C-alpha positions, 0 to 999 in steps of 0.5 A: 499464431492463429491457433494461439489467437483462437485459444485466447479468444475462446478463453476470454469468451468462457471466462469472467473477470473479477474486478477489484474493490478498494475500501478506505478505512479511515473516513475521519482523515479529512486533512492531508499534509503540508509538503512545503516545509521541513525535513522528512524521513521515510522508513524502510517499508514493512512489506512482502519481499516480492513487492519491496523493491517496487514499493520502495521505488514508488514511495520514494518517487511519489513523496520525493515528487512533493519534497525533492531534496527534503526527503531522506530514506532512513537507510541512507542517513547516518547518525539517526537512532531508531527502533528496529521496528516502529509500530503503527499508532505510536504513543506520544512518548514513542514519538518523543523518543523518535524525535531524540533519535532523529534530531534535525528531522521534522516529519516521519513517514511509516508504511506497512503493506501485506497480503491478507488472503490469496486464494486465487491466481491471475488465471483461476480455474474453477475448483472441483470442490463445488462446496466452495462458494467464494474465494478471494485475494485481499491485501492492505496498505497502511501509511502514517505520517508523524510530526516529530516536533509536535509528537503527533500522528498527522496522517493515518490511512489504511486501504484494503483491496479485495477481489472475489470469485463466487461459485458461478457457471464460469470455468475460468476467472480472471482476477487481480493477484494479492500483489496487484491489489497491494500496489493498487491499495498503495496508489489509492492512499497516494491519491488521497494524499495528493487530493488533500495536501498542500504542495509547492 
């Protein structure tokens, strides 16, 4: 046990931490959502398989906290007709068609998440190729909400999370994985929604 503790101490001593940076893309989104009314559908999340279950549970818990029994995952609702994939930034005509297929529902939540770069592991050893000046992990999350009655996008936000390691004198770097950055980016959007929205 003592050898393990000594090893960990030395590892931390001779390593550096790379802290994540999160950028909110849509500065024009100054309004939140009104969670006090309507029936809401939440789409099946478009994301990597290794975060699908966790992100689905998080999103249903978070939005369910505002909406209680007025939130319905699409995979649990019978009788709705939707395209297999719902593109982001849909046109008014697309939203009118969605309304026809989701009769009785007022709002639709669409979430997409993905890894953009994955150069680093959580414990990263400096590469032998010293010409590599910079490596990074990067993920993004996009959440849109549509008012089906008005056929309008009422909320649209994207957050990009990045952690970067430069070619410094440290042999070991501790860095957030793309998976962790993805979950962090999702949390940043939910914080933005919580701060700006009308809640019961």
